[in-house]
C-alpha positions as CSV (number, residue, x, y, z in Angstrom):
1,M,6.5,14.0,-14.2
2,M,2.6,14.5,-14.4
3,R,1.8,17.6,-16.6
4,A,-0.7,20.2,-15.6
5,G,-3.7,20.3,-17.9
6,P,-7.3,21.2,-17.9
7,T,-8.4,17.7,-16.7
8,A,-5.5,17.4,-14.1
9,L,-6.5,16.5,-10.6
10,S,-3.6,18.3,-9.1
11,N,-5.2,21.8,-9.1
12,A,-5.7,24.0,-6.1
13,R,-9.6,23.8,-6.5
14,V,-9.8,20.0,-6.4
15,Q,-7.2,19.9,-3.6
16,G,-9.4,22.2,-1.7
17,V,-12.5,19.9,-2.3
18,T,-10.7,16.8,-0.8
19,S,-9.5,18.5,2.1
20,V,-13.1,19.7,2.8
21,I,-14.2,16.1,2.3
22,G,-11.4,14.9,4.7
23,L,-12.6,17.3,7.2
24,V,-16.2,16.4,6.9
25,G,-15.5,12.7,7.1
26,A,-13.5,13.3,10.3
27,V,-16.3,15.1,11.9
28,L,-18.7,12.5,10.9
29,L,-16.6,9.9,12.0
30,I,-16.2,11.4,15.5
31,V,-19.9,12.4,15.8
32,H,-21.2,9.0,14.8
33,A,-18.9,7.2,17.2
34,R,-19.9,9.2,19.9
35,Y,-23.6,8.8,19.5
36,S,-23.5,5.1,18.2
37,G,-20.9,3.8,20.7
38,E,-19.1,2.0,17.9
39,A,-15.3,1.8,18.1
40,I,-13.6,3.9,15.3
41,M,-10.1,2.7,15.7
42,P,-10.5,-0.7,13.7
43,S,-11.8,1.3,10.5
44,Y,-9.2,4.0,11.1
45,L,-6.4,1.3,11.2
46,F,-7.4,-0.5,8.1
47,V,-7.7,2.6,6.2
48,W,-4.4,4.1,7.2
49,L,-2.6,0.8,6.7
50,F,-3.8,0.8,2.9
51,L,-2.6,4.4,2.4
52,L,0.7,3.6,3.9
53,G,1.2,0.5,2.0
54,L,0.9,2.6,-1.2
55,S,3.9,4.8,0.0
56,L,5.9,1.8,1.2
57,G,5.2,-0.2,-2.0
58,S,6.4,2.7,-4.1
59,M,9.7,2.7,-2.2
60,A,10.4,-0.9,-3.0
61,L,9.4,-0.1,-6.7
62,I,11.7,2.6,-7.0
63,C,14.6,0.8,-5.7
64,V,13.8,-2.2,-8.0
65,H,13.9,0.2,-11.1
66,N,16.8,1.9,-9.9
67,L,18.6,-1.4,-9.8
68,T,17.3,-3.0,-13.0
69,G,16.4,0.0,-15.1
70,G,13.6,-0.2,-17.9
71,D,11.3,2.2,-19.5
72,W,8.5,0.9,-17.4
73,G,9.8,2.7,-14.5
74,E,9.8,6.0,-16.1
75,L,6.2,5.6,-17.0
76,A,5.2,4.7,-13.4
77,R,7.9,6.8,-11.7
78,P,6.1,10.1,-11.5
79,A,3.2,8.5,-9.1
80,L,5.5,6.3,-7.4
81,A,7.8,9.3,-6.6
82,A,4.6,11.3,-5.3
83,L,3.5,8.4,-3.3
84,L,6.9,7.9,-1.7
85,R,7.1,11.6,-0.6
86,M,3.7,11.0,1.2
87,L,5.5,8.9,3.9
88,P,5.8,11.8,6.4
89,Y,2.1,12.6,6.2
90,C,1.3,8.9,6.6
91,A,3.4,9.0,9.9
92,L,1.3,12.0,11.1
93,L,-1.9,10.3,10.1
94,G,-0.8,7.3,12.1
95,I,-0.6,9.4,15.4
96,P,-4.2,8.5,16.4
97,V,-3.6,4.9,16.0
98,L,-0.6,5.2,18.3
99,L,-2.5,7.1,20.9
100,R,-5.4,4.7,20.9
101,L,-3.3,1.2,20.8
102,S,-5.5,-0.3,23.7
103,D,-8.7,0.0,21.5
104,L,-6.9,-2.4,18.9
105,Y,-4.5,-4.8,20.4
106,P,-5.7,-7.1,23.1
107,W,-2.3,-7.8,24.5
108,M,-2.0,-4.1,25.6
109,R,-5.3,-4.4,27.7
110,S,-3.7,-5.9,31.0
111,N,-6.9,-6.0,32.8
112,D,-8.9,-8.0,30.2
113,S,-9.7,-11.3,31.6
114,T,-10.3,-12.8,28.1
115,L,-6.8,-12.0,27.1
116,P,-5.0,-15.2,26.1
117,D,-1.8,-16.0,27.6
118,L,1.3,-14.8,25.8
119,E,4.3,-16.9,25.5
120,P,7.6,-15.6,27.3
121,V,9.1,-15.0,23.8
122,Q,6.0,-12.8,22.9
123,S,5.8,-11.0,26.4
124,W,9.2,-9.2,26.0
125,Y,8.2,-8.2,22.4
126,L,4.6,-7.2,22.8
127,N,4.7,-4.5,25.4
128,V,3.7,-0.7,25.0
129,A,7.2,0.9,25.6
130,F,9.0,-1.3,23.0
131,F,5.9,-1.0,20.5
132,W,6.5,2.9,20.7
133,V,10.3,2.6,20.1
134,R,9.6,0.4,17.1
135,W,7.1,2.7,15.7
136,L,9.5,5.6,15.8
137,L,12.2,3.5,14.4
138,Y,10.2,2.3,11.3
139,F,9.2,5.7,10.5
140,S,12.6,7.3,11.0
141,V,14.1,4.8,8.8
142,W,11.7,5.1,6.1
143,I,11.8,8.9,6.1
144,L,15.4,8.9,6.0
145,L,15.6,6.4,3.2
146,T,13.1,8.5,1.2
147,W,15.2,11.8,1.6
148,L,18.5,9.6,0.6
149,L,16.6,8.2,-2.4
150,G,15.4,11.4,-3.6
151,R,18.7,13.3,-3.4
152,S,20.6,10.3,-4.9
153,S,18.2,10.1,-7.7
154,Q,18.4,13.9,-8.6
155,R,22.2,13.6,-8.6
156,A,22.1,10.5,-10.9
157,R,19.7,12.0,-13.2
158,A,21.2,15.3,-13.5
159,P,22.2,16.5,-17.1
160,F,26.0,16.2,-16.5
161,A,26.1,13.2,-13.8
162,D,28.9,11.0,-14.0
163,A,29.0,7.2,-13.7
164,S,29.6,7.3,-9.9
165,A,26.4,9.1,-9.2
166,A,24.6,6.2,-10.7
167,L,26.7,3.4,-8.9
168,R,25.9,5.1,-5.7
169,L,22.2,5.2,-6.4
170,R,22.2,1.6,-7.3
171,A,24.2,0.7,-3.9
172,L,21.7,2.9,-1.9
173,S,18.7,1.3,-3.6
174,A,20.0,-2.1,-2.9
175,V,20.5,-1.3,0.7
176,S,17.1,0.4,1.0
177,L,15.4,-2.7,-0.4
178,L,16.9,-5.1,2.2
179,V,15.9,-2.4,4.9
180,Y,12.2,-2.3,3.6
181,L,12.0,-6.0,3.6
182,L,13.5,-6.1,7.2
183,T,11.4,-3.3,8.6
184,M,8.3,-4.1,6.9
185,T,8.3,-7.6,8.2
186,F,8.4,-6.3,11.7
187,A,5.8,-3.6,11.0
188,S,3.3,-6.0,9.7
189,I,3.9,-8.1,13.0
190,D,3.2,-5.3,15.1
191,W,0.5,-3.5,13.3
192,T,-1.5,-6.3,11.8
193,M,-0.5,-9.9,13.1
194,S,-0.6,-8.8,16.7
195,L,-4.4,-8.0,16.5
196,T,-4.6,-12.0,17.1
197,P,-1.4,-12.2,19.4
198,Q,-1.6,-16.1,19.3
199,W,-1.1,-16.4,15.8
200,Y,1.9,-16.2,13.9
201,S,3.1,-16.8,10.3
202,T,6.8,-16.5,8.9
203,E,5.3,-15.6,5.3
204,F,3.1,-12.8,6.5
205,G,5.8,-10.0,6.2
206,L,6.8,-10.8,2.8
207,L,3.0,-11.4,1.8
208,T,2.3,-7.8,3.0
209,G,5.2,-6.4,1.2
210,I,4.2,-8.0,-2.0
211,G,0.7,-6.6,-1.5
212,Q,2.1,-3.2,-1.1
213,C,4.2,-3.4,-4.1
214,L,0.9,-4.6,-6.1
215,S,-1.2,-1.7,-4.7
216,A,1.5,0.8,-5.5
217,L,1.8,-0.4,-9.2
218,A,-1.8,-0.6,-9.7
219,F,-2.2,3.0,-8.5
220,S,0.7,4.3,-10.6
221,T,-0.7,2.5,-13.7
222,V,-4.2,4.3,-13.0
223,A,-2.3,7.5,-12.8
224,A,-0.2,6.9,-16.0
225,V,-3.5,6.3,-18.0
226,W,-5.0,9.3,-16.6
227,F,-2.1,11.7,-17.1
228,E,-0.8,10.5,-20.4
229,K,-3.8,11.2,-22.2
230,D,-2.1,12.7,-25.2
231,D,0.6,10.0,-25.6
232,R,-1.3,6.8,-25.0
233,D,-1.0,5.4,-28.5
234,T,2.9,6.0,-28.4
235,L,3.5,4.6,-24.9
236,R,1.5,1.4,-25.4
237,P,4.6,-0.8,-25.1
238,R,5.3,0.9,-21.8
239,F,1.8,0.1,-20.8
240,H,2.3,-3.5,-22.0
241,D,5.5,-3.7,-19.4
242,L,3.1,-2.3,-16.7
243,G,0.8,-5.1,-17.5
244,N,3.5,-7.9,-17.4
245,L,4.6,-6.5,-14.0
246,L,1.1,-6.4,-12.5
247,L,0.7,-10.0,-13.6
248,A,4.1,-11.2,-12.2
249,L,3.1,-9.6,-8.6
250,I,-0.4,-11.1,-8.8
251,L,1.2,-14.4,-9.2
252,F,3.8,-13.9,-6.4
253,W,1.2,-12.5,-4.0
254,S,-1.3,-15.3,-4.8
255,Y,1.5,-18.0,-4.6
256,L,2.5,-16.8,-1.0
257,A,-1.2,-16.4,0.2
258,Y,-2.0,-20.1,-1.0
259,M,1.1,-21.5,0.7
260,Q,0.4,-19.8,3.9
261,F,-3.1,-21.1,4.1
262,L,-2.1,-24.6,2.7
263,I,0.8,-25.0,5.4
264,M,-1.4,-24.0,8.3
265,W,-4.4,-25.9,7.2
266,I,-2.1,-29.2,6.9
267,E,-0.8,-28.6,10.4
268,D,-4.0,-28.1,11.8
269,L,-2.7,-26.3,14.9
270,P,-5.3,-24.4,17.0
271,H,-3.5,-21.1,17.1
272,D,-2.8,-21.3,13.3
273,I,-6.3,-22.3,12.0
274,G,-7.9,-19.9,14.5
275,W,-6.9,-17.0,12.4
276,Y,-8.6,-18.5,9.2
277,L,-11.6,-19.9,10.9
278,P,-13.3,-16.4,11.6
279,R,-12.4,-15.5,7.8
280,T,-13.8,-18.8,6.1
281,R,-17.0,-19.0,8.2
282,E,-20.3,-17.1,8.3
283,S,-20.6,-14.3,6.0
284,W,-16.9,-13.3,6.1
285,R,-16.4,-16.3,3.6
286,D,-18.3,-14.4,1.1
287,L,-15.6,-11.6,1.2
288,T,-12.7,-14.4,1.1
289,V,-14.4,-15.8,-2.1
290,F,-14.6,-12.4,-3.6
291,L,-10.8,-11.9,-3.0
292,V,-10.0,-15.2,-4.6
293,F,-11.7,-13.9,-7.7
294,V,-10.9,-10.2,-7.9
295,H,-7.5,-10.3,-6.3
296,F,-6.4,-13.3,-8.2
297,A,-8.6,-15.2,-10.8
298,I,-10.0,-12.1,-12.9
299,P,-6.9,-10.2,-13.1
300,F,-4.5,-13.1,-13.9
301,F,-6.7,-14.4,-16.9
302,A,-7.3,-10.9,-18.1
303,L,-3.4,-10.0,-18.0
304,L,-2.8,-13.2,-20.0
305,F,-4.0,-11.2,-23.2
306,R,-1.6,-9.1,-24.8
307,R,-4.2,-7.0,-26.5
308,L,-5.6,-5.8,-23.0
309,K,-2.1,-4.9,-21.7
310,R,-1.3,-2.7,-24.8
311,S,-4.7,-0.9,-24.4
312,P,-4.2,1.9,-21.9
313,L,-7.9,2.3,-21.1
314,A,-8.4,-1.4,-20.4
315,L,-5.3,-1.7,-18.5
316,G,-6.2,1.2,-16.3
317,L,-9.7,-0.2,-15.7
318,L,-8.2,-3.5,-14.6
319,A,-5.5,-1.7,-12.5
320,T,-8.5,0.0,-10.8
321,V,-10.0,-3.3,-9.9
322,I,-6.9,-4.6,-8.5
323,L,-6.5,-1.5,-6.4
324,F,-10.0,-2.0,-5.0
325,A,-9.1,-5.7,-4.4
326,C,-6.0,-4.5,-2.5
327,F,-8.2,-2.3,-0.3
328,A,-10.8,-5.2,0.5
329,D,-7.6,-7.4,1.3
330,T,-6.4,-4.8,4.1
331,F,-10.1,-4.8,5.3
332,W,-10.1,-8.6,5.3
333,L,-6.9,-8.6,7.2
334,V,-7.8,-6.3,9.9
335,I,-11.4,-6.3,10.6
336,P,-12.7,-9.8,11.2
337,P,-11.4,-10.0,15.1
338,F,-13.6,-7.1,15.8
339,R,-16.6,-8.4,14.2
340,P,-16.8,-12.0,14.9
341,K,-20.7,-12.2,14.0
342,G,-19.8,-11.9,10.4
343,F,-18.8,-9.5,7.4
344,E,-20.5,-6.1,7.6
345,V,-19.6,-2.5,6.3
346,R,-20.3,0.1,9.0
347,W,-20.7,3.9,8.6
348,N,-17.4,4.1,10.5
349,D,-15.7,2.5,7.7
350,L,-17.1,4.8,5.3
351,F,-16.4,8.0,7.5
352,A,-12.8,6.8,7.8
353,L,-12.3,6.5,4.2
354,L,-13.7,9.8,3.7
355,A,-11.5,11.5,6.4
356,L,-8.3,9.8,5.8
357,G,-8.7,9.4,2.0
358,G,-9.7,13.0,1.4
359,V,-6.8,14.4,3.4
360,W,-4.5,12.1,1.9
361,L,-5.5,12.8,-1.6
362,G,-5.3,16.6,-1.1
363,L,-1.7,16.2,0.3
364,L,-1.0,13.9,-2.7
365,M,-2.1,16.3,-5.2
366,R,-0.2,19.0,-3.4
367,T,2.9,16.9,-3.6
368,A,2.6,16.0,-7.2
369,R,2.0,19.6,-8.2
370,T,4.9,20.9,-6.5
371,S,7.4,18.1,-7.6
372,A,10.2,18.8,-10.1
373,V,9.8,17.5,-13.7
374,D,11.7,14.4,-14.5
375,P,14.5,15.3,-17.0
376,L,14.3,11.8,-18.7
377,R,10.5,12.1,-19.4
378,D,11.0,13.6,-23.0
379,Q,13.7,11.1,-23.8
380,I,11.5,8.0,-22.8
381,L,8.9,9.4,-25.1
382,Q,11.2,9.9,-27.9
383,Q,12.2,6.2,-27.4
384,A,8.8,4.9,-27.4
385,V,8.1,7.0,-30.7
386,R,11.1,5.2,-32.4
387,H,10.1,1.9,-31.0
388,A,6.7,2.3,-32.4
């Protein structure tokens, strides 16, 4: 796991600083919203969805590693495990969203004369009671899977574990991955797609899941570069593996995003292109072009070079860019319906980031500091030495 050191961020002092930042951000968010009259829940929602996506993406990556193995996972696993254990905290941070749903979703405002008519098949699904039930179901299932995966992983990685423990872990990981894909599909419909209830896409759930995996892998790559300062040269082959996986996820995400856009543009149906038009007109078009380059083109061409993938510092910098692109993509998915006049970053966006990000980062460092050391960490390092 991440080892304590003079430059480690998981110390109590920095944890206290991040908590204070979170508290100050929350106060600024509430005060600014009160005196400016601006809605705060759109800003809160997109930041919360990004942070939640890091935890959910880590669940999928851990399941994949449990099924396939590979030294890449041992390098990324400490950060992925810490992100996964953040799920209960993400559930608590999502309570304000649950309590202010009418500020976000137009189909919940029954007295809104501008509300578009819903199809009968949508009406039974998009209602407050069923939304609450699904919300509770999602987090109950995800937290249960987190607990089961953690317990099974400890048993399978114990010094004297038998083969049956590893088999049970693989079986649980296969089931967990399928459950993640199913629940994430419906959760993405509830939390993001229903912001524009007349629009739908059969690819959106998978596209969201791949984006979460990409952001979680980028975060774990940055963490590995930061916390493995003493062993960077030895672990270059493992960083090379992480670079290859980043490239694969970028290609998969870009393919899904392009196919979704192409199919809907060819169909030219009002309820389909109505979702893309606000994001491709006015100043929102600039953010769309930015995502094309920063979320796809630049990382794609950079990761074609073997030298970059074997350079921990260069790979860490590129992973930081990818992580920022994932954050901007979440902003692009959530905010345009609330700002139809064009792209703009408001103070509420910054304050929501400080509030949620500060609290979340403090809790993450606390989780990483109190987690157990991975017993395979030294073995993987020894294998990398022999490989080098």
